[in-house]
C-alpha positions in Angstrom: 17.8 11.1 16.6 17.9 9.1 13.4 18.3 5.5 12.8 20.6 4.4 10.0 19.1 0.9 9.6 15.7 -0.2 8.6 13.6 -0.2 11.8 10.4 -1.7 10.4 9.5 -3.6 7.2 5.9 -3.8 6.1 5.1 -6.1 3.2 1.8 -7.4 1.7 0.2 -8.2 -1.7 -1.7 -5.5 -3.5 -5.3 -5.1 -2.3 -4.5 -7.0 0.9 -4.6 -5.2 4.2 -1.6 -5.4 6.4 -2.1 -4.4 10.1 0.5 -4.6 12.8 1.0 -3.0 16.2 4.4 -1.4 16.7 6.2 0.0 19.7 8.4 3.0 19.4 11.1 3.6 22.1 12.4 7.1 22.1 16.2 7.0 22.8 17.8 9.9 24.6 14.5 11.1 26.2 15.0 12.0 29.9 12.2 14.4 30.9 8.8 12.9 30.5 5.4 14.4 31.4 2.5 11.8 31.4 0.1 14.5 30.1 2.2 15.3 27.1 1.2 13.6 23.8 3.4 12.7 20.8 2.6 13.2 17.2 3.5 10.7 14.5 3.7 11.2 10.7 4.8 9.3 7.6 7.5 10.9 5.6 8.0 9.1 2.2 11.6 9.1 1.0 10.7 9.1 -2.7 8.7 11.8 -4.4 7.5 9.1 -6.8 5.5 7.3 -4.1 4.8 10.3 -1.8 1.1 10.5 -2.4 0.4 6.8 -2.4 2.4 6.1 0.7 0.6 8.9 2.6 -2.7 7.4 1.5 -2.0 3.7 1.9 0.3 3.7 5.0 -1.5 5.0 8.1 -0.5 5.2 11.7 -3.3 4.9 14.3 -2.2 6.0 17.8 -3.0 3.4 20.5 -0.8 5.0 23.1 0.7 8.4 22.2 2.0 9.4 25.7 4.8 8.1 27.9 4.7 7.3 31.6 8.5 7.2 31.9 11.6 7.5 29.7 11.7 3.7 29.5 8.1 3.5 28.2 7.1 3.1 24.5 4.6 4.7 22.2 2.2 2.3 20.6 0.8 2.6 17.1 -1.2 0.4 14.8 0.2 0.4 11.3 -2.4 0.0 8.5 -0.9 -0.7 5.1 -3.3 -1.1 2.2 -1.4 -0.8 -1.1 -3.3 -0.9 -4.4 -0.4 -1.4 -6.8 2.9 -3.2 -6.6 5.9 -1.1 -5.5 8.7 -0.8 -3.0 9.6 2.4 -1.2 11.2 3.7 1.9 9.7 6.1 4.4 10.3 7.5 7.8 8.0 7.6 10.8 8.7 10.9 12.4 7.7 11.3 16.1 7.6 14.9 17.5 6.6 16.4 20.8 5.5 19.9 21.5 8.2 20.6 24.2 10.9 19.7 21.7 12.3 16.5 20.4 12.1 14.6 17.1 12.7 10.9 16.4 12.9 9.2 13.1 12.4 5.5 12.4 13.2 4.1 8.9 10.6 2.0 7.2 10.7 -0.2 4.1 7.3 -0.9 2.4 6.8 -3.6 -0.2 3.7 -4.2 -2.1 3.8 -7.5 -4.1 1.9 -8.4 -7.3 -1.7 -9.4 -6.4 -3.2 -12.8 -7.0 -4.9 -13.2 -10.4 -8.4 -11.9 -10.0 -10.3 -14.2 -12.3 -10.0 -16.6 -15.2 -12.3 -16.5 -18.2 -12.6 -19.6 -20.3 -13.5 -19.0 -24.0 -14.4 -22.0 -26.2 -15.1 -22.1 -30.0 -15.3 -24.8 -32.6 -12.2 -25.2 -34.8 -11.9 -22.8 -37.7 -14.7 -20.6 -36.4 -13.9 -17.0 -35.3 -15.4 -16.2 -32.0 -15.2 -13.2 -29.7 -16.3 -12.3 -26.2 -16.8 -8.8 -24.8 -17.5 -7.9 -21.2 -17.4 -4.9 -18.9 -14.9 -4.4 -16.1 -14.5 -1.8 -13.4 -11.9 -1.1 -10.9 -12.6 -2.2 -7.3 -11.9 1.4 -6.1 -14.7 3.9 -5.9 -12.3 6.8 -6.5 -9.2 5.8 -8.4 -8.5 4.3 -11.8 -5.7 1.7 -12.1 -3.6 0.1 -14.8 -4.6 -3.3 -16.1 -3.0 -6.0 -18.3 -5.1 -8.6 -20.1 -3.5 -11.7 -21.6 -4.0 -15.4 -22.4 -2.3 -18.0 -20.4 1.0 -19.4 -21.7 -0.6 -22.6 -22.8 -3.2 -20.9 -25.0 -3.1 -21.1 -28.8 -1.0 -18.3 -30.4 -3.9 -17.5 -32.8 -5.9 -16.0 -29.8 -5.7 -12.3 -29.3 -7.0 -9.9 -26.6 -7.9 -6.2 -27.1 -7.0 -4.0 -25.4 -4.0 -5.6 -23.9 -3.5 -2.9 -21.3 -5.1 0.3 -20.2 -6.9 2.0 -17.3 -9.8 0.5 -15.4 -12.0 3.4 -14.4 -13.5 3.7 -10.9 -16.8 2.0 -10.3 -18.7 5.2 -10.2 -17.3 6.5 -13.5 -17.8 4.0 -16.3 -16.9 0.5 -17.5 -13.9 -0.6 -19.5 -14.8 -2.8 -22.4 -12.5 -5.8 -22.9 
């Protein structure tokens, strides 16, 4: 069976872990064997977010069997997005003896909080610069960054590079 509405919404800020236990009732199921287990998988609806959703949205079975047709499967959802995006997916439940259920999911990953603020001071009419090394918090993946001054900073101030890729910790530093 297939749900036409959104069954679950998972939302958090980037780099913040979202964890929630969900119950899945399987409509139309009449024959239940307590020894039979059910399998759940995430099916992203957008090819653009296919790989990140499969990596950042995980279902952990807490109870993947049913005692009766009125019983529910229980999963813990772990959602740990690393960049902002919004994407739809399906949770697909299957059983070996036949049967397939789909539950529509909407995931939202909001902009993260600002990581840090760097204060630079210099006497008037004296050019000054600061350089420092930064790495991504991920051990495996690089990620996009944007560097900028706050809206109340002097217009004469510049930052270089304004954007780019932060390399994984294990690879190298990005000089700002």
